[in-house]
C-alpha positions as CSV (number, residue, x, y, z in Angstrom):
1,M,-101.6,-4.8,45.0
2,K,-105.2,-4.1,44.4
3,N,-104.9,-3.3,40.6
4,E,-103.4,-6.9,40.2
5,K,-104.8,-8.4,36.9
6,K,-107.1,-11.4,37.5
7,Y,-107.0,-14.2,35.1
8,L,-109.5,-16.7,34.4
9,F,-108.5,-19.6,36.3
10,D,-107.6,-17.5,39.4
11,D,-111.2,-18.1,40.4
12,P,-111.7,-21.5,41.8
13,K,-115.3,-21.5,40.3
14,N,-113.7,-21.5,36.9
15,V,-111.6,-24.2,37.6
16,K,-114.5,-26.4,38.9
17,R,-116.2,-25.6,35.7
18,V,-113.8,-26.8,33.6
19,L,-113.2,-30.1,35.3
20,Y,-117.4,-30.6,35.4
21,I,-117.0,-29.9,31.5
22,L,-114.0,-32.5,31.1
23,Y,-115.9,-35.0,33.5
24,S,-119.3,-34.7,31.2
25,C,-117.3,-35.2,28.1
26,C,-115.5,-38.4,29.5
27,A,-119.1,-39.4,30.6
28,L,-120.6,-38.8,27.1
29,L,-117.8,-40.5,25.3
30,L,-118.1,-43.4,27.8
31,I,-121.8,-43.8,26.9
32,L,-121.1,-43.3,23.0
33,D,-118.9,-46.4,23.4
34,F,-121.9,-48.6,23.9
35,V,-124.0,-47.2,21.1
36,I,-121.5,-46.3,18.1
37,H,-120.6,-49.2,15.9
38,R,-116.8,-49.2,15.0
39,H,-115.2,-50.6,11.9
40,V,-112.5,-52.4,13.4
41,M,-109.4,-53.9,11.8
42,H,-108.2,-56.1,14.6
43,S,-110.4,-58.2,16.9
44,W,-108.8,-56.5,20.0
45,E,-110.2,-53.4,19.1
46,N,-113.8,-54.7,19.8
47,L,-112.8,-54.9,23.6
48,W,-114.7,-52.4,25.9
49,G,-112.4,-49.6,26.5
50,F,-109.8,-50.5,24.4
51,Y,-109.0,-46.9,23.1
52,P,-108.7,-45.4,26.6
53,L,-106.4,-48.3,27.9
54,Y,-104.4,-48.0,24.6
55,G,-104.2,-44.2,25.3
56,F,-103.0,-44.7,28.9
57,V,-100.5,-47.3,28.3
58,G,-99.0,-45.0,25.4
59,C,-98.7,-42.2,28.0
60,V,-97.3,-44.1,30.7
61,I,-94.4,-45.6,28.0
62,L,-93.9,-42.1,26.8
63,V,-93.2,-40.8,30.3
64,L,-90.9,-43.8,31.1
65,V,-89.0,-43.3,28.0
66,A,-88.6,-39.5,28.6
67,T,-87.4,-40.3,32.2
68,W,-84.7,-42.8,30.8
69,M,-83.6,-40.1,28.2
70,R,-83.4,-37.7,30.8
71,S,-80.5,-39.4,32.2
72,F,-78.2,-39.0,29.3
73,L,-79.8,-35.7,27.8
74,M,-79.6,-33.6,31.3
75,R,-77.1,-30.8,31.6
76,D,-76.1,-28.8,34.6
77,E,-78.3,-25.8,35.3
78,D,-75.6,-23.6,34.5
79,Y,-74.0,-25.5,31.5
80,Y,-74.1,-22.8,29.0
81,E,-73.1,-20.1,31.1
82,K,-69.8,-22.1,32.1
83,A,-68.7,-22.6,28.5
84,D,-69.5,-18.8,27.6
85,M,-67.2,-17.9,30.7
86,N,-64.5,-20.2,29.6
87,D,-64.7,-18.9,26.2
88,S,-64.6,-15.5,26.6
89,A,-61.8,-15.6,29.5
90,E,-59.4,-17.4,27.5
91,T,-59.8,-15.3,24.2
92,T,-59.8,-12.0,25.8
93,K,-57.9,-12.4,29.3
94,E,-59.9,-9.5,30.6
95,P,-62.1,-9.2,33.6
96,L,-65.4,-11.0,32.9
97,T,-67.6,-7.7,33.8
98,K,-66.0,-5.8,31.0
99,N,-66.5,-8.6,28.4
100,I,-70.2,-8.9,29.5
101,A,-70.5,-5.2,29.1
102,S,-69.1,-5.3,25.6
103,K,-71.3,-8.1,24.6
104,T,-74.5,-6.0,25.6
105,G,-73.8,-3.1,23.8
106,G,-71.1,-1.3,25.8
107,H,-73.7,-0.6,28.9
108,H,-73.0,-1.9,32.3
109,V,-75.2,-1.7,35.2
110,D,-72.5,-0.5,37.6
111,D,-71.3,2.2,35.3
């Protein structure tokens, strides 16, 4: 395993560098919030930290809605495999291994 490829974020120093860059950008944007004049449409946009709070609340709502949607969109892990097995077994009445071999171009691992 000595020839295993190293990726950029395998080194903890690089992860720390990215985090420092992220923290620096956040600090810079916080400082600029005091300096830059914004042309607002609504009075609540003048509140200090309105946009970060707005983004955070939006993300929380997005996660909550996705969690709720998961309850009725979630399927079993083998949902599609069950449907495929039922369809193939009913139409051919052959053993499942032969049917899979015919779908993969006639090659079967055990042959």
